[in-house]
C-alpha atoms as a printed R data frame, in Angstrom:
    type eleno elety resid chain resno       x       y       z
1   ATOM     1    CA   UNK     A     1   0.000   0.000   0.000
2   ATOM     2    CA   UNK     A     2   2.796   2.415   0.848
3   ATOM     3    CA   UNK     A     3   4.564   1.838  -2.455
4   ATOM     4    CA   UNK     A     4   1.318   2.073  -4.423
5   ATOM     5    CA   UNK     A     5   0.673   5.430  -2.757
6   ATOM     6    CA   UNK     A     6   4.219   6.510  -3.537
7   ATOM     7    CA   UNK     A     7   3.714   5.749  -7.221
8   ATOM     8    CA   UNK     A     8   0.476   7.699  -7.273
9   ATOM     9    CA   UNK     A     9   2.209  10.670  -5.617
10  ATOM    10    CA   UNK     A    10   4.935  10.506  -8.282
11  ATOM    11    CA   UNK     A    11   2.316  10.741 -11.027
12  ATOM    12    CA   UNK     A    12   2.011   7.101 -12.079
13  ATOM    13    CA   UNK     A    13  -1.475   6.402 -13.408
14  ATOM    14    CA   UNK     A    14  -3.316   3.301 -14.630
15  ATOM    15    CA   UNK     A    15  -1.416   1.535 -17.440
16  ATOM    16    CA   UNK     A    16   1.715   3.666 -17.064
17  ATOM    17    CA   UNK     A    17   4.754   1.414 -17.198
18  ATOM    18    CA   UNK     A    18   6.933   0.857 -14.137
19  ATOM    19    CA   UNK     A    19  10.260  -0.878 -14.764
20  ATOM    20    CA   UNK     A    20  11.762  -3.100 -12.053
21  ATOM    21    CA   UNK     A    21  15.527  -3.637 -12.181
22  ATOM    22    CA   UNK     A    22  15.928  -5.504  -8.904
23  ATOM    23    CA   UNK     A    23  17.568  -8.672  -7.624
24  ATOM    24    CA   UNK     A    24  15.470 -11.175  -5.679
25  ATOM    25    CA   UNK     A    25  14.850  -9.412  -2.382
26  ATOM    26    CA   UNK     A    26  11.746  -8.436  -0.393
27  ATOM    27    CA   UNK     A    27  11.587  -5.010  -2.044
28  ATOM    28    CA   UNK     A    28  10.958  -6.740  -5.369
29  ATOM    29    CA   UNK     A    29   7.712  -8.137  -3.965
30  ATOM    30    CA   UNK     A    30   6.782  -4.794  -2.346
31  ATOM    31    CA   UNK     A    31   7.379  -2.942  -5.616
32  ATOM    32    CA   UNK     A    32   5.609  -5.567  -7.751
33  ATOM    33    CA   UNK     A    33   2.420  -5.739  -5.708
34  ATOM    34    CA   UNK     A    34   2.432  -1.983  -5.064
35  ATOM    35    CA   UNK     A    35   2.661  -1.228  -8.783
36  ATOM    36    CA   UNK     A    36  -0.122  -3.728  -9.473
37  ATOM    37    CA   UNK     A    37  -2.357  -2.102  -6.844
38  ATOM    38    CA   UNK     A    38  -1.732   1.263  -8.502
39  ATOM    39    CA   UNK     A    39  -2.836  -0.204 -11.840
40  ATOM    40    CA   UNK     A    40   0.556   0.272 -13.471
41  ATOM    41    CA   UNK     A    41   1.911  -2.112 -16.096
42  ATOM    42    CA   UNK     A    42   4.948  -3.830 -14.639
43  ATOM    43    CA   UNK     A    43   8.014  -4.630 -16.726
44  ATOM    44    CA   UNK     A    44  10.961  -6.484 -15.200
45  ATOM    45    CA   UNK     A    45  14.521  -6.900 -16.428
46  ATOM    46    CA   UNK     A    46  17.671  -8.609 -15.307
47  ATOM    47    CA   UNK     A    47  19.609  -6.373 -12.886
48  ATOM    48    CA   UNK     A    48  22.912  -7.886 -14.066
49  ATOM    49    CA   UNK     A    49  22.727  -6.695 -17.668
50  ATOM    50    CA   UNK     A    50  25.513  -4.642 -19.239
51  ATOM    51    CA   UNK     A    51  24.768  -0.924 -19.110
52  ATOM    52    CA   UNK     A    52  24.081  -0.512 -22.835
53  ATOM    53    CA   UNK     A    53  21.297  -3.144 -22.755
54  ATOM    54    CA   UNK     A    54  19.199  -0.975 -20.447
55  ATOM    55    CA   UNK     A    55  18.756   1.712 -23.089
56  ATOM    56    CA   UNK     A    56  16.452  -0.614 -25.072
57  ATOM    57    CA   UNK     A    57  14.236  -1.440 -22.086
58  ATOM    58    CA   UNK     A    58  13.891   2.135 -20.843
59  ATOM    59    CA   UNK     A    59  13.100   3.489 -24.300
60  ATOM    60    CA   UNK     A    60  10.833   0.585 -25.284
61  ATOM    61    CA   UNK     A    61   8.696   0.663 -22.134
62  ATOM    62    CA   UNK     A    62   8.606   4.464 -21.907
63  ATOM    63    CA   UNK     A    63   8.500   3.941 -18.157
64  ATOM    64    CA   UNK     A    64   7.829   7.020 -16.055
65  ATOM    65    CA   UNK     A    65   9.312   5.367 -12.967
66  ATOM    66    CA   UNK     A    66  11.966   2.689 -12.543
67  ATOM    67    CA   UNK     A    67  12.885   0.869  -9.346
68  ATOM    68    CA   UNK     A    68  16.536  -0.151  -9.200
69  ATOM    69    CA   UNK     A    69  18.923  -1.351  -6.539
70  ATOM    70    CA   UNK     A    70  22.076   0.475  -5.545
71  ATOM    71    CA   UNK     A    71  24.300  -2.078  -7.321
72  ATOM    72    CA   UNK     A    72  22.626  -1.358 -10.693
73  ATOM    73    CA   UNK     A    73  22.341   2.387 -10.159
74  ATOM    74    CA   UNK     A    74  25.793   3.444 -11.462
75  ATOM    75    CA   UNK     A    75  25.241   1.641 -14.799
76  ATOM    76    CA   UNK     A    76  21.749   3.090 -15.211
77  ATOM    77    CA   UNK     A    77  22.473   6.581 -13.902
78  ATOM    78    CA   UNK     A    78  25.286   7.007 -16.436
79  ATOM    79    CA   UNK     A    79  22.697   6.557 -19.218
80  ATOM    80    CA   UNK     A    80  19.972   8.695 -17.611
81  ATOM    81    CA   UNK     A    81  19.941  11.221 -20.465
82  ATOM    82    CA   UNK     A    82  18.996   8.405 -22.884
83  ATOM    83    CA   UNK     A    83  15.655   7.827 -21.119
84  ATOM    84    CA   UNK     A    84  13.399  10.729 -22.189
85  ATOM    85    CA   UNK     A    85  10.218   9.357 -20.607
86  ATOM    86    CA   UNK     A    86  11.705   8.566 -17.194
87  ATOM    87    CA   UNK     A    87  10.650  10.969 -14.445
88  ATOM    88    CA   UNK     A    88  11.928   9.211 -11.326
89  ATOM    89    CA   UNK     A    89  14.502   6.588 -10.362
90  ATOM    90    CA   UNK     A    90  13.535   4.948  -7.063
91  ATOM    91    CA   UNK     A    91  16.547   3.284  -5.490
92  ATOM    92    CA   UNK     A    92  16.625   0.415  -3.005
93  ATOM    93    CA   UNK     A    93  19.713   1.168  -0.920
94  ATOM    94    CA   UNK     A    94  21.905   4.245  -1.215
95  ATOM    95    CA   UNK     A    95  19.916   6.583  -3.469
96  ATOM    96    CA   UNK     A    96  22.200   9.605  -3.778
97  ATOM    97    CA   UNK     A    97  20.346  12.309  -5.756
98  ATOM    98    CA   UNK     A    98  17.475   9.954  -6.591
99  ATOM    99    CA   UNK     A    99  14.361   8.863  -4.699
100 ATOM   100    CA   UNK     A   100  15.014   6.523  -1.763
101 ATOM   101    CA   UNK     A   101  12.672   3.514  -1.710
102 ATOM   102    CA   UNK     A   102  12.913   3.230   2.060
103 ATOM   103    CA   UNK     A   103  12.304   6.928   2.734
104 ATOM   104    CA   UNK     A   104   9.290   7.402   0.468
105 ATOM   105    CA   UNK     A   105   7.633   4.217   1.700
106 ATOM   106    CA   UNK     A   106   8.199   5.240   5.314
107 ATOM   107    CA   UNK     A   107   6.402   8.540   4.674
108 ATOM   108    CA   UNK     A   108   3.489   7.083   2.688
109 ATOM   109    CA   UNK     A   109   0.135   5.991   4.083
110 ATOM   110    CA   UNK     A   110  -0.388   2.290   4.745
111 ATOM   111    CA   UNK     A   111  -3.884   2.587   3.271
112 ATOM   112    CA   UNK     A   112  -4.520   2.525  -0.464
113 ATOM   113    CA   UNK     A   113  -7.625   1.911  -2.561
114 ATOM   114    CA   UNK     A   114  -6.761  -0.404  -5.445
115 ATOM   115    CA   UNK     A   115  -6.898   1.131  -8.916
116 ATOM   116    CA   UNK     A   116 -10.072   0.359 -10.847
117 ATOM   117    CA   UNK     A   117  -8.566  -2.079 -13.320
118 ATOM   118    CA   UNK     A   118 -10.393  -4.543 -15.563
119 ATOM   119    CA   UNK     A   119  -9.565  -8.233 -15.889
120 ATOM   120    CA   UNK     A   120  -8.513  -7.665 -19.514
121 ATOM   121    CA   UNK     A   121  -6.227  -4.720 -18.752
122 ATOM   122    CA   UNK     A   122  -2.498  -5.339 -19.125
123 ATOM   123    CA   UNK     A   123  -0.822  -6.068 -15.813
124 ATOM   124    CA   UNK     A   124   2.672  -6.967 -16.897
125 ATOM   125    CA   UNK     A   125   4.975  -7.001 -19.888
126 ATOM   126    CA   UNK     A   126   7.089 -10.149 -19.996
127 ATOM   127    CA   UNK     A   127   9.996  -9.905 -22.406
128 ATOM   128    CA   UNK     A   128  10.801 -12.418 -25.117
129 ATOM   129    CA   UNK     A   129  14.264 -13.960 -25.272
130 ATOM   130    CA   UNK     A   130  15.389 -11.677 -28.084
131 ATOM   131    CA   UNK     A   131  16.213 -14.528 -30.470
132 ATOM   132    CA   UNK     A   132  14.836 -12.565 -33.450
133 ATOM   133    CA   UNK     A   133  16.306  -9.199 -32.511
134 ATOM   134    CA   UNK     A   134  15.736  -7.064 -29.452
135 ATOM   135    CA   UNK     A   135  13.487  -8.535 -26.720
136 ATOM   136    CA   UNK     A   136   9.827  -7.671 -27.261
137 ATOM   137    CA   UNK     A   137   7.063  -7.246 -24.712
138 ATOM   138    CA   UNK     A   138   4.448  -9.966 -24.342
139 ATOM   139    CA   UNK     A   139   1.533  -8.350 -22.453
140 ATOM   140    CA   UNK     A   140  -0.222 -10.397 -19.772
141 ATOM   141    CA   UNK     A   141  -3.608  -9.380 -18.374
142 ATOM   142    CA   UNK     A   142  -4.730  -9.276 -14.765
143 ATOM   143    CA   UNK     A   143  -6.973 -12.259 -15.475
144 ATOM   144    CA   UNK     A   144  -4.156 -14.398 -16.844
145 ATOM   145    CA   UNK     A   145  -2.355 -14.386 -13.495
146 ATOM   146    CA   UNK     A   146  -5.509 -15.218 -11.582
147 ATOM   147    CA   UNK     A   147  -6.215 -18.126 -13.947
148 ATOM   148    CA   UNK     A   148  -2.668 -19.463 -13.749
149 ATOM   149    CA   UNK     A   149  -2.688 -19.250  -9.969
150 ATOM   150    CA   UNK     A   150  -6.068 -20.935  -9.533
151 ATOM   151    CA   UNK     A   151  -5.745 -23.612 -12.203
152 ATOM   152    CA   UNK     A   152  -2.048 -24.439 -12.208
153 ATOM   153    CA   UNK     A   153  -0.658 -23.487  -8.797
154 ATOM   154    CA   UNK     A   154  -3.615 -24.529  -6.663
155 ATOM   155    CA   UNK     A   155  -5.243 -27.054  -8.991
156 ATOM   156    CA   UNK     A   156  -2.423 -28.919 -10.734
157 ATOM   157    CA   UNK     A   157   0.566 -28.326  -8.447
158 ATOM   158    CA   UNK     A   158  -1.325 -28.274  -5.158
159 ATOM   159    CA   UNK     A   159   0.478 -25.338  -3.521
160 ATOM   160    CA   UNK     A   160  -0.377 -25.174   0.201
161 ATOM   161    CA   UNK     A   161   0.165 -22.864   3.141
162 ATOM   162    CA   UNK     A   162   2.862 -25.166   4.537
163 ATOM   163    CA   UNK     A   163   4.946 -24.952   1.336
164 ATOM   164    CA   UNK     A   164   8.293 -23.197   1.095
165 ATOM   165    CA   UNK     A   165   9.333 -22.425  -2.486
166 ATOM   166    CA   UNK     A   166  12.669 -21.539  -4.055
167 ATOM   167    CA   UNK     A   167  13.339 -20.781  -7.715
168 ATOM   168    CA   UNK     A   168  16.536 -21.115  -9.701
169 ATOM   169    CA   UNK     A   169  15.310 -18.536 -12.265
170 ATOM   170    CA   UNK     A   170  15.143 -15.036 -10.822
171 ATOM   171    CA   UNK     A   171  11.873 -13.160 -10.228
172 ATOM   172    CA   UNK     A   172  12.249 -10.977 -13.346
173 ATOM   173    CA   UNK     A   173  11.765 -14.182 -15.362
174 ATOM   174    CA   UNK     A   174   8.059 -14.932 -15.819
175 ATOM   175    CA   UNK     A   175   8.200 -18.538 -14.609
176 ATOM   176    CA   UNK     A   176   9.758 -17.523 -11.300
177 ATOM   177    CA   UNK     A   177   7.380 -14.580 -10.895
178 ATOM   178    CA   UNK     A   178   4.587 -17.137 -10.722
179 ATOM   179    CA   UNK     A   179   6.266 -20.089  -9.068
180 ATOM   180    CA   UNK     A   180   8.159 -18.146  -6.401
181 ATOM   181    CA   UNK     A   181   5.972 -15.103  -5.801
182 ATOM   182    CA   UNK     A   182   2.308 -15.266  -6.848
183 ATOM   183    CA   UNK     A   183   1.786 -18.943  -6.099
184 ATOM   184    CA   UNK     A   184   3.160 -19.145  -2.545
185 ATOM   185    CA   UNK     A   185   1.633 -15.765  -1.658
186 ATOM   186    CA   UNK     A   186  -1.786 -16.901  -2.941
187 ATOM   187    CA   UNK     A   187  -1.932 -19.735  -0.403
188 ATOM   188    CA   UNK     A   188  -0.044 -18.156   2.501
189 ATOM   189    CA   UNK     A   189   3.146 -20.118   1.820
190 ATOM   190    CA   UNK     A   190   6.716 -18.827   2.006
191 ATOM   191    CA   UNK     A   191   9.142 -17.878  -0.757
192 ATOM   192    CA   UNK     A   192  12.914 -18.055  -0.381
193 ATOM   193    CA   UNK     A   193  14.646 -15.151  -2.126
194 ATOM   194    CA   UNK     A   194  18.368 -14.742  -2.645
195 ATOM   195    CA   UNK     A   195  19.999 -12.039  -4.753
196 ATOM   196    CA   UNK     A   196  23.076 -13.999  -5.793
197 ATOM   197    CA   UNK     A   197  23.432 -15.787  -9.119
198 ATOM   198    CA   UNK     A   198  22.292 -19.427  -8.745
199 ATOM   199    CA   UNK     A   199  24.976 -22.062  -9.115
200 ATOM   200    CA   UNK     A   200  24.818 -25.872  -8.902
């Protein structure tokens, strides 16, 4: 609720894009669900990309706000002039001249009325693998996540409150967004998050 209110204060409206450039950490979940409550369209990218790759994502999404962590900030900040649509960088960690995630959330109200979205409205842009050029957005609706959670997570996989999940793919990857965020949260389970690169 606090992050949703923060986005609204910063001028983010329904269907505006919000770009997440975060490792797997609790703030990823706070930012994801807060942006969804505000009715924004969420786009997520790998926080370990080379600096020049970010230009495509920022320009393509035309995001007004991006949420990044302090480790990614130097690579992104150096390219800031290449992002004409970006109004605010919200930083998890040391923010410098940018907006501090912790500070704005601490000041925001813990009450928020969900945006009036429709089941067919876009909720998220998942990116293709880029095998035929630059990665392209594949829009997913609000309904698609509800269906996947009800039919696959609860119905086929049998997720339960006692489950603890962990994903090798990171949360910016669509499979992990479901398997290690939506699905355990939908049943009151727990998700293990770690920011480091997974290894055998």
